[in-house]
Every structure is written in C-alpha cells, then in structure tokens.
PALUM-716704 format. One record per residue (C-alpha): residue in three letters; x, y, z negated. Coordinates in steps of 0.001 Angstrom, whole numbers, padded with zeros to 6 digits, always signed. Layout:
<rs>
ALAXYZ...
</rs>
This chain:
<rs>
MET+046740+105760+191519LYS+044624+102872+190343ILE+041609+101280+192045GLU+038842+099929+189828LYS+035828+098097+191268SER+033318+095644+189870VAL+030494+093443+191047MET+027987+091129+189402VAL+027429+087617+190743ARG+024631+085241+189761CYS+026749+082302+188673THR+028913+081163+185772PRO+032461+082470+185319ASP+033782+079026+186326ARG+031902+079162+189624ALA+032729+082849+190182PHE+036440+082150+189642LEU+036477+079220+192089ALA+034578+081250+194680PHE+037134+084067+194385THR+040217+081850+194520ARG+039787+078485+196242GLU+037039+079717+198569ILE+038621+083045+199573GLY+038919+081833+203157LYS+035141+081481+203399TRP+034313+085085+202521TRP+037370+087321+203012PRO+036509+089778+205849ILE+039407+088666+208040ASP+036966+088950+210965LYS+036506+092661+210152GLY+040198+093510+210468PHE+041207+092719+206881SER+044297+090848+208056TYR+047988+091499+208526GLY+047957+089249+211586GLY+045951+091427+213953GLU+044825+089296+216890ARG+046688+086302+215400ARG+044456+086282+212301LYS+043114+082898+211248GLU+042977+082016+207525ILE+043688+083386+204063TYR+044473+081432+200888LEU+044834+082210+197185ASP+046404+079513+195017ASP+044711+079447+191619ARG+047812+078752+189544THR+050632+080822+188098GLY+053380+080922+190730GLY+050872+080292+193515ARG+050656+082403+196640LEU+048224+084784+198280TYR+048960+084358+201977GLU+047639+084360+205506ARG+048198+081693+208110PHE+048030+082875+211713THR+046905+081139+214907ASP+050525+080424+215863GLY+051078+078597+212533SER+053263+081302+211009GLU+052439+082680+207566PHE+052641+086013+205804GLU+052909+086000+202027ILE+050914+088930+200683GLY+051753+088205+197054ARG+052302+085796+194180VAL+050074+084806+191296THR+051794+086035+188129LEU+049106+084939+185659CYS+046216+082548+186058ASP+043801+081855+183196PRO+040754+080138+184721PRO+037950+081106+184571HIS+038780+084416+182906LEU+041581+086083+184848ILE+043845+085963+187870LEU+046687+088448+188348PHE+048698+088626+191548SER+051096+090900+193392TRP+050167+092507+196716LYS+052703+093828+199227SER+051958+095284+202618PRO+054854+095128+205108GLN+054800+098955+205282TRP+054973+099565+201524GLU+058023+100487+199512ALA+057100+098095+196669ALA+054515+095544+195592THR+051314+096459+193799GLU+049340+094362+191330VAL+045754+093092+191452GLU+043994+091923+188299VAL+040600+090235+188540ARG+038629+089492+185357PHE+035540+087264+185116THR+033197+087917+182155ALA+029977+086069+181372ILE+026896+088293+181161ALA+023201+087430+180835GLU+022618+087623+184609GLY+025747+085653+185577THR+029306+086992+185731ARG+030752+090479+185889VAL+033824+090488+188143GLU+036141+093440+187526LEU+039023+094192+189873GLU+041876+096579+189196HIS+044492+097246+191892ARG+047388+099322+190563GLY+050910+100429+191381PHE+050494+102762+194347GLU+052878+105355+192885ALA+056042+103932+194495GLY+055930+106150+197565PRO+053879+108393+199852LYS+052975+105577+202264MET+051579+103623+199346THR+049519+106518+198007GLU+047821+106900+201397SER+047355+103137+201655GLY+045756+103142+198215LYS+043011+105442+199446GLY+042219+103037+202247MET+042435+100057+199924ALA+039878+101677+197600ARG+037369+101721+200465GLY+038408+098256+201595TRP+037825+096644+198211ILE+034157+097700+198418THR+033734+095632+201591VAL+035750+092743+200172LEU+033736+092545+196953GLU+030427+092791+198828ARG+031436+089787+200948TYR+032638+087906+197864ALA+029392+088548+195951ALA+027258+087466+198905HIS+029258+084232+199170ALA+029184+083494+195429ASP+025445+084150+195236ALA+024639+082117+198364VAL+026624+079092+197220THR+025080+079253+193760ASN+021522+079515+195072ALA+021888+076936+197859
</rs>
C-alpha cells in the first residue's frame, strides 16, 4: 500500500520547504490527536538535514523519535522514515516541492505498509490523516506568505 497526496501552496518552493520542515510545530495538528503522546502531547520537530530527526517532545520533557531524515535536498525534496510504536517496521515518507505558476505543488508519498497486518490497517488511517495534515500545512504556508 502506498499513500499519495498533494496540495498547492501560494509561495515559492524555498518558502514551502521551510514551512513544511522548520515550521512543522506551528501547523501539525497535534491538537487534533495527531500525536503519539496522548495527553502528554506538546511539540513536534522535523530537522531539515540528512540524518536529522522527526520527533515529538512531550510535556514531561521526554521525546519520541518518529523517524530519521534519509535524504534532504532543499527546497526540492525531503525523505524520512516513519515508525509507529505498534508497527512491525518503519515506513518512508517522501515530500517533493515543485515550482508551478501559482506557487508550489507539494507532493507527498508515504510507502512501506506491506510489512504486516497492523501496518496495512494503519495505512488506511494514515491516508485519511494526511488529508488533514496537508490542509493544515497549506493553510499555514499560505497565511505566512500572505501576511
């Protein structure tokens, strides 16, 4: 199973990339339950460098590493692993940023859900979740650009 989603934002690829990576904590729907910390949820970070981390920091100061950046080519691409505590293996998320006349097309592909039955079911939920995530991202990127 592979999830493919895209969104258009009204800003340059440079700005779109920074909004997705360095500003993830400003738009990620952690307040809507998109967190591994439950009631301890607080912040999420995505390091925009190869070897960097995608991780959450909770109210008690502890952290959960969701994944690692395996390739970072600003402002064109970021590729990172994603592992839920309940999954048998890590998945992979690739986000591409392409200039278009109206701004930037952001294409997301989340793949690797074939490792086990728990992951296949999770993939179905993730497909719905990425819609919410990308809507929040686009609203943030557009608002910052037009401010």
